[in-house]
N, C-alpha and C positions, 0 to 999 in steps of 0.2 A: 457607846457611840461606837467605838470599834469592831466590835461584833455585826452591828449594820450595815458598815463600810463593807465589812469582808464578804457577808452574804449579798449584796448587792454585786460587788465586784463577780463573786462566784458565778450568780444569777446572769448577769452579763455576757460574760465568758462563753458560759453553757451554750447560751442563746445565737451566740456569736459562732458559736462549733456547729450548733445545729444547721443554723442559716447556709452554712460552709456545705456542709454535706448535704442538704438538700440541692445548693446549687449544682453541685458536683454529680449528684442522683441525676439530676434532669439533664444535664449535659451530656453523659453516659448514654442516657436512655433517649435522646433527640442526635448523636452523632451522627448517624445514617442521614437523617435529613438534612444537618448543616452540609456536609459532604456534597449532598447532590447542588447544592447551591455555590460552594466551595471550591473544593478539591476532587469531587467526584467525577465532574468532567475530566479534567487533566489523567485522572488514574485510569478511566475509560479508555480517552486515548494512549496511554502508555501501552495499556494490553493490548488494544489493536496494533500498536506500533512494532510489539514483541511478537506477535501472531504472524503478522507481514513479513519480518525479517528471519522468523521460522520456516514461515513457508516459501517465502524466495530462496533460502540457503538448502535447504530441503529440493527445492528445483533446480540448483547449480549442483548440487551434489548429484542428483540422477543424470542431469546433463553432461556433467566429466564422468561419470560410471559406461556411457555409451560408447561402445567402442568404434570407432568410422577412420578408415583410412585416408577417405576424400574430404567430401564436404558435409556436415550436418546443419539439413534445413530449421532454421530457426521455429517455424512454427509448428511443424510435425514431427520434428526429430529423427526424421528420414534419411538415413546415408546414400547420395547420391555421388554421381562423379562431378557434376557442374550445377551452378546455382539455379542454371534455368531448368534444372530437370526435377527440381522442389515441386510436389504436388500443393494444391491449395487442400487447407485443410478441411472444409466443407463440399462435397458432391455437385452443390449446386453453384459453385465458385466456377469463374473462368477465368485461366490462367493468360495473364499479357505479362510478355517479356520486353524488358527495358533493358537497351542495348547501352553498354557502358561507354566511358567517354571516347574510346577506340573506333565504336561501333560495333564491338564485338557481344553478340548477345548470347554465347556459351559462357560468359563471366559477367552477365547482367543483372540485372535486378529482375525477380518476379513479384508480381502484383496481383492478388487475388481479388476479382471483383463479380459483382451480379449482372449477368445482363451482357451481350456482343456491344451494344453502345456504349458502354461504360467505358470498353476495352479499347476501343476507337476515340474514346474520349482522353484517355491516359495517355494515348501513342500523339493525340495532337497536342496537349500540354507540354510532353516531353521535348516534342521538334521545336516547340515554340520559345522554350524554353533552352533549349541547346542552338537554336538560332539568335537568342539575346546575347549569351555567354561568347559564343564567336566573334561579334560586332566590337 
């Protein structure tokens, strides 16, 4: 009777071990499939964030390496005397000069738009905003 009991226990343990091995193999085989629903998206987002940080740090390093004694235009990285001298990045753009709070155009802001009407619209909006602010 004890030999039968030992044989049954051994068979049960062997069967349990084979089942666990099969489950482990199946999980390893479909790990990529499960990651797609669980952590795969997080991993993809982390990779994108690392690439974005990498490209922005490269751009920052490039901007730091440009030697400019005056004003460095943020869109074109041209070195100019005043912000108002910054060119627009695209040839078809029109440069609108928005004066600073004191009305000085040389230290004002450059806004690039397409078409003459858009520049006039920017000027109207700036005038409207500055009139409200003075009140």
